[in-house]
N, C-alpha and C positions, 0 to 999 in steps of 0.2 A: 749714143750718150744723152743723159736727161741733161740738158742744159736751158733751165728756166727763163735764165737772162735772155739769151739769143729769142727764145718764144716770146717773151714779152716786147722785146726790141724790133720782132716783125710788124706789130701794130702801132709802134711810137719811136721818135728817133732818141727819146732822153728818157730814163727812168729817175724819178724824183726818190730821193731815199729820205730817211727822217733825219731830224736833228739829234742833241746831245741828252741823253738818257739821265744819268747822273747828277749833271750838273742842274739840268732842269728840275728833278725833284729836290735836289737840295735847294733851289732857289724858291722852292714849293714850301720850305720849312722842316722838311725831312732830314733827319741826323744821318750823315753819311760818314761818320768818323770810325770807320770800320775798314780793317784789312780788306774786307770784302767789296768794299765801295759799294756801288748799287746792287748788287749780288746777295747783299745781305738782306734787302729788302723783299727780295723772293720770298724769304722765310717770313720776314716781319711784318712787311706792308704788301701782299702781293696785290692787292685791290688798285693800289695806288699806281703799281707798275703798268696793270694791265690798262687802266684808265688813261694814263699816258700814252701807250702804244696806240688807242683808239683815238685820242685827240691828235697823233700826226697823220693817221689816215684821213682823219675828218678835214685836217690842213692841206692833204693833197699827196701824201707819200704813197708810191706806188710800192715801196719795200720798206719794213721796218726791220729793226735788228735787235734779237734777245739781250736780254740782260744779264748775260753769262760771259761780257769780257773780263771780269775780275774773278769769275765763278771756278773754284776749283776743288775736286774732291779732298784735298788736304787742308784748304781752305775752310772747309764745312766742316769738316773732322775735327780742326783746332778749335773751331766754335761749339763743340760738344755733340755733334749730331754722330750717330752711328755710321759705320760706312753705306749701309743701305739706305738711309737717310739722307746724307751727302749725294748718292748717287740721284735721289728721288728730286733733291733739290735742284740738282743740276739739268736734271730732264724740265722741271718744271718751270725753269727760265724761259724756256723755248714754248712750254705747252701755254703759259700766260700771251705770249704774243700770238699764237696760233688762234686763241680763245678771241682775242681782239679782233684780230682779222677776219674770224667767221662772223662775229656780232657786226661788224663793220659791213661787210659783203650781204648778211641778211636782212638789216635794219636800216640802211640808208641808201639814200639816193646815189647813183654810181656816176649819172652824166655822164656817160660813154666810156667810163675808165674799165681798164683791164682789171681782173681779181688781183689786187696785191701779192705780192711775195713776202715770205717770212725768211729771214737769214740768222742762222743760230752764229753768234759772235764767239770768235776764238781769238783771247788777246795774247799778248805776249808773256813771257816769261816774267817779263820785269813787273806786268800787273800783279801776279801774285805774290811777288817782293813787296809789292806796295811802297817802294822806296825812290820812285822817280826814275828807274833805269830802263823803263820803255821807252826815256828820251835818250838815252845814250847807247844802248844794246852792250853795257859792260858788265856782262854776268859771270863769265870766267868758265863758261860752260861749252864743250865742244858741240859740233852737230849731233853725235849719236847721244849725249846726255839731255839736250833740248828736245830730239826725238822723243827719247822715253819718258820725259816729263808731260810732255803734251798726248801722248798716246791713248791714255784711258780716256781722261775726258773728249777727247775727238771722238773716239766710238760711241759713246754715251750721247754727244750732241749729235752726232750723223744719224743715230739711232731715234732721234726725238721727236721727228716729223718736220724738220724745216723743209723749205724747198732748197737749201744750199745752206753752205757755212760760208761765213764773212770772217777771213784771217785780217785782225785789223791794228793798227798801230805797231805795225811790226818794223823793229828798229835796226835790225841785222841782216845781212845775206846769210849768214848761217843758220838763224831761226828761220828764214824763207826756205833755204832748202830743207831744212827738218820736216816743216808743214808740207812741202810738195811731197815729200817721201810718203806722208800719212795718206794721201789721197789714193796712193796704190791700195791699201788697206781697206779701203770703203769705196770700191768703184760703181757703186750706185750715187755717190756724190760728187757734187762740184762745188767749186768755191771760187770767191775773189780773195784777191790778195792786196792789202793795201798798207804802204809803209809809212812811217813818220819820218820826215827830213828835217834837215839842221837848214839848210838852205836852199836854192834853186838847184842845186846838182846834187847832193849826197844824202843818203840815208843818215839817220842819227849816228850811225856807228861810222861814219866815214866813208861807206862803200859808195860808187857811182850809182846813181838810179839807173842810166842808161846800160850799164854793165848788168845789172840784176836783173831788169827786165829782158834784156836780151837772153839770160840764160835760163830764163822760166818760161819764155816764148814756145818752146817746144812742149810744154805740159800741157797737154789739150782739156785737161780738166780743172785747169786754173782759167775759168772762162772770162774774168775781167781783173784788170791789174791797175795798182794807182798810188794815189796817197791819200792819206786822211790825218787829223789830227796835227797838223802842221800850219804854220803861219800862212794865211790866206794870198799875202803878197807874194809868197814863191810859187804860188800854184801855176801860172800861165808857163812859167820857165820849165817847171817840173814836166807839165803837160806835153812840152814841145820836145824834151828830151826822150821821153817815155813814147809817142805817136811815132818816133824814127826807129823803134827798136820792136814793136808788135803791132800785129794786125788784131789783137783783143780789144774789146770796149774799155774804154779809160774809166777810172773812177776818181771821184773829187768831191772829197766832204771834210774842208779845212775847219778848225777851230775859229771862234768868233774875232778872231785878230788879239785878243786879251792875253796876259803874259802870266803863265803858271809859275810859279816857285815853288821846286821841288824839294828845297830845305824847309821851308815852312810851310809846305804843304797848304798853299793859299794863291789866290788870284790878285795880284798885282792891282792895287786901288788905281782908277784912274786911266786904266789901259785903254785904248780907243778900240771901239766894236766897228767891224770892216763890213760893208754892205754886200753880202752874199749874193741878194738878188741882182745888185746891179752887175756884178761880174760873172754870174752864173750864164749869160749866152754866149760872152766870150769863151769860157771854158769849153760850152759846147761847139763852138765854131774850131777850139785846139782839139778835139776830137772826144772829150769826156762825154759818156753817155749814162754814167750812174752818177749822179750830182746832188748834194746836201748839205748837212752840216754836222760838226764835232760838237764838243766841247763849249757849252757857253752858247750855244744855238738853242732856240726851242720853236713850237708849233708856227709861231708868228713869222719866224725867218722862213719856214718851209712853205707857208702859205705865199708870202710875198715871193719866194723865189718861183713857184710854180707860175705864178702868178706872168712874173718876169718872163719866163721860157713860152708862156702861152702866148704874149703879148709880141714877141720876136717871132712867133710861128714855128718854134721848136717842137711845142706840145701843142695837141688839139685843145 
């Protein structure tokens, strides 16, 4: 089995992930008021997407995630792209990340680092709906319909050249099952699977994280499992619960701690930011081996996070 995560972890204890993509691009003045979110910029402003990927690598990320979280064939076609152009745009989201990784490896000092990985993002059905339901999992679809929804783009992303797939911000047990079934159709690919959680115990749909992790433990090509886009104050307890149920590397990349209002589609002013760098060594102690940031985190957060892990001798 091709497991790029295991290969990288042979040379280091922790893999540093990147931070938020869409929210960082928005903070730089780009307009993301679009049902495709950052995926729309793959078509409209690809240079800015590629540049941010490169900045995360320069900040110390060992793995960057493509701008395909909210990208779907249906979404691109609704924007006016032909089916062929929609498929090309989906593949281009991965190609931008690959181009940034190759430029970094070719043009920058590596300082003893291993060649970074590129993960193709597979967002939940709720990301396509663009209505905030990735934080509830309340879709009204059964497992088979979720499987069929993900199937076409899964195959395109799996064949786009990424090292692995990143199934992220998954809110429900049913969707996790549907995605794990798709791995059977792409035996050359592995994936990590990370969940959005409502508290220190449950996924966004109310399922117990421990039970879901236990159910997925036998799926060999899920090579890491954990939590993302969740309030960072819940991470320690969630990692403890997951560690009791799996031998897989754990994933931890929470949001900044600020609050997203799905009804108004904006961040609540005055929300407190969490110090990811200060917490990362404790998450590593609890078993997290893929650590980064999600919404409202940026390259500076990843730079500080890597420095904190090096200071605690978790990284070289």
